[in-house]
C-alpha positions in Angstrom: -0.2 -0.2 -0.1 2.7 2.4 1.0 5.0 1.2 -1.9 2.1 2.1 -4.8 1.0 5.3 -3.2 4.5 6.8 -3.3 5.1 5.4 -6.9 1.6 7.1 -7.5 2.9 10.3 -5.9 5.8 10.4 -8.3 3.5 9.8 -11.3 1.8 13.0 -10.0 5.0 14.6 -10.2 5.4 13.8 -13.8 2.1 14.5 -14.9 1.9 17.9 -13.6 5.2 18.8 -15.4 3.4 17.9 -18.6 0.2 19.8 -17.9 2.0 22.9 -16.8 2.9 23.3 -20.7 -0.9 24.0 -21.0 -0.1 27.6 -19.8 2.2 28.3 -22.8 0.2 30.0 -25.2 0.0 29.9 -28.9 1.3 27.8 -31.3 4.2 27.2 -29.2 2.4 25.9 -26.5 0.2 23.9 -28.6 3.3 22.0 -30.4 4.8 21.7 -27.0 1.9 19.9 -25.5 1.2 17.5 -28.6 4.9 16.7 -28.5 4.8 15.9 -25.0 1.9 13.7 -25.6 3.1 11.9 -28.1 6.2 10.8 -26.3 4.5 10.1 -23.3 2.5 7.4 -25.6 5.0 6.1 -27.9 8.5 5.9 -25.6 9.0 2.3 -24.9 10.6 3.3 -21.5 7.5 5.3 -20.6 4.9 2.9 -21.7 6.3 0.6 -19.2 6.2 3.0 -16.1 2.4 3.7 -17.5 1.7 -0.2 -17.3 3.2 0.2 -13.9 0.9 3.0 -13.1 -2.1 0.9 -14.0 -1.3 -1.6 -11.8 -0.3 0.7 -8.7 -3.8 2.0 -9.4 -5.5 -1.0 -9.1 -3.5 -2.4 -6.6 -3.7 0.5 -4.5 -7.3 0.5 -4.8 -8.3 -3.2 -4.2 -5.8 -3.1 -1.3 -7.3 -0.1 0.3 -10.7 -1.8 0.3 -9.5 -4.9 1.7 -7.8 -2.8 4.6 -11.0 -0.9 5.4 -12.8 -4.3 5.5 -10.1 -5.6 7.8 -10.2 -2.7 10.1 -14.2 -2.9 10.3 -14.1 -6.7 11.0 -11.6 -6.1 13.7 -13.9 -3.7 16.1 -17.6 -5.1 15.0 -18.9 -3.3 18.0 -18.3 0.3 18.2 -16.7 2.0 21.4 -19.2 3.1 23.7 -17.5 6.6 24.1 -15.3 7.5 20.9 -13.8 11.0 20.2 -11.5 10.2 17.2 -10.6 13.7 16.8 -8.5 13.2 19.8 -5.7 11.4 18.0 -6.5 11.3 14.4 -7.0 13.7 11.5 -10.0 13.9 9.7 -8.0 12.8 6.3 -7.0 9.6 8.1 -10.7 8.9 9.3 -11.9 8.8 5.9 -9.0 7.6 3.7 -11.7 5.1 1.7 -14.3 7.9 1.1 -11.5 10.1 -0.4 -9.6 7.3 -2.1 -13.2 6.3 -3.7 -13.7 9.8 -4.8 -10.1 10.0 -6.2 -10.9 6.7 -8.0 -14.2 8.1 -9.7 -12.0 11.2 -10.7 -9.7 9.0 -12.5 -11.9 6.9 -14.5 -14.1 9.9 -15.4 -10.7 12.0 -16.4 -9.2 9.1 -18.3 -12.5 8.7 -20.4 -12.2 12.6 -21.3 -8.8 12.6 -22.3 -6.6 9.4 -22.1 -9.3 7.4 -24.2 -9.6 10.0 -26.5 -5.9 10.4 -27.2 -5.9 6.6 -28.1 -9.0 5.5 -29.5 -11.0 8.7 -30.0 -11.4 11.0 -33.2 -9.3 14.1 -32.4 -7.7 16.9 -34.7 -4.7 16.7 -36.1 -1.4 19.5 -35.7 0.1 19.9 -39.1 1.9 22.7 -38.6 4.0 24.6 -36.1 5.5 28.3 -35.4 8.1 27.3 -37.8 5.8 26.0 -40.2 4.8 22.6 -41.9 5.6 19.5 -39.4 7.5 16.6 -40.6 5.0 14.5 -39.0 1.5 15.4 -38.0 0.5 15.1 -34.3 -2.6 14.5 -32.8 -3.7 17.8 -31.1 -4.7 16.8 -27.9 -3.9 20.5 -27.1 -7.0 21.7 -29.1 -9.1 18.7 -27.0 -8.1 20.2 -23.7 -8.9 23.8 -24.5 -12.1 22.9 -26.1 -13.2 21.1 -23.1 -12.5 23.8 -20.9 -13.9 26.5 -23.2 -17.5 27.6 -22.4 -17.9 28.6 -26.3 -17.3 24.9 -27.3 -18.6 23.3 -24.3 -21.7 24.2 -22.4 -20.4 22.0 -19.2 -16.9 23.8 -19.0 -17.6 25.4 -16.0 -18.8 22.6 -14.1 -16.0 20.4 -15.6 -13.2 23.1 -14.0 -15.0 23.2 -10.7 -15.4 19.3 -10.6 -11.9 19.0 -11.6 -11.0 21.4 -8.7 -12.9 19.6 -6.4 -11.3 16.0 -7.2 -8.0 18.1 -6.4 -9.3 18.8 -2.9 -10.4 15.2 -2.6 -6.5 14.4 -3.4 -5.2 16.9 -1.3 -6.9 15.3 1.6 -5.8 11.9 0.3 -2.2 12.9 0.4 -2.4 14.8 3.6 -2.4 11.7 5.5 -1.3 9.0 2.9 1.8 10.6 2.2 3.2 10.6 5.7 1.3 7.2 6.4 3.2 5.7 3.4 6.7 6.1 4.6 5.6 4.8 8.1 4.3 1.7 6.4 7.7 0.8 5.2 9.3 1.3 8.4 10.9 4.8 8.1 9.8 6.1 11.5 12.5 8.0 13.4 12.2 10.9 15.6 14.8 12.7 13.4 13.2 12.1 10.2 9.3 11.7 10.8 8.9 15.1 11.0 10.6 16.3 8.2 8.7 13.5 6.4 5.2 14.6 7.9 6.3 18.4 6.7 7.1 17.6 3.2 4.1 15.6 3.1 1.8 18.5 3.9 3.5 20.8 1.5 3.1 18.1 -1.3 -0.3 17.6 -0.5 -1.2 21.2 -0.9 1.4 22.3 -3.8 0.7 19.6 -6.1 -3.0 19.4 -6.1 -3.3 23.4 -6.0 -1.2 23.2 -9.1 -3.5 21.1 -10.9 -6.8 22.7 -10.0 -5.7 26.0 -11.2 -4.9 24.8 -14.7 -8.4 23.9 -15.6 -9.6 27.0 -14.0 -7.3 29.0 -15.9 -8.2 27.6 -19.3 -11.7 28.3 -18.6 -11.4 32.0 -17.3 -9.0 33.0 -19.8 -11.3 31.7 -22.8 -14.2 33.0 -21.4 -13.0 36.5 -21.1 
């Protein structure tokens, strides 16, 4: 559980690095993002990492469900007096709910963009800032911008807000999950644990916040 969770944290960093290119405007941004999308779907090493990511998501989900069931069986009768907030965070007590929300978002997100990239009918980019391209590129840049463009998608605002809400769920999931993963792997020391907790809290805020800003930025810049 801890190992797959930390691997997925690395995936978030890599995915964010690619998505941040959506802030680059014009033909240069379009070409750069589409070349990134092609690299991520054709490079052999990246393909291996992609399959490892799919496995990690499935394993993390199934293992999380099994752990939640085992925890419930271990305490079939509730305490007569229970004040969980005294020794645990809200995020730690609701990891199963948060994980379910994150999984639902992943499924919807992949159907909107990943599936479109692989099997959908999407436009093709044939020219860049310096003229005609040597090889046409699937224009996922146009697909993403169109999805959050109110002139092309009547649900663009709802999509941007729901995306941002999903990032809040991911943030809470990471708030407890990041440091818990290290503890599950046996990294628990008076000197290192406070640093891990601090880094985890920073990670759980900064990464989801940057992800959330992207669809909101695309919506409001195109709605203006």
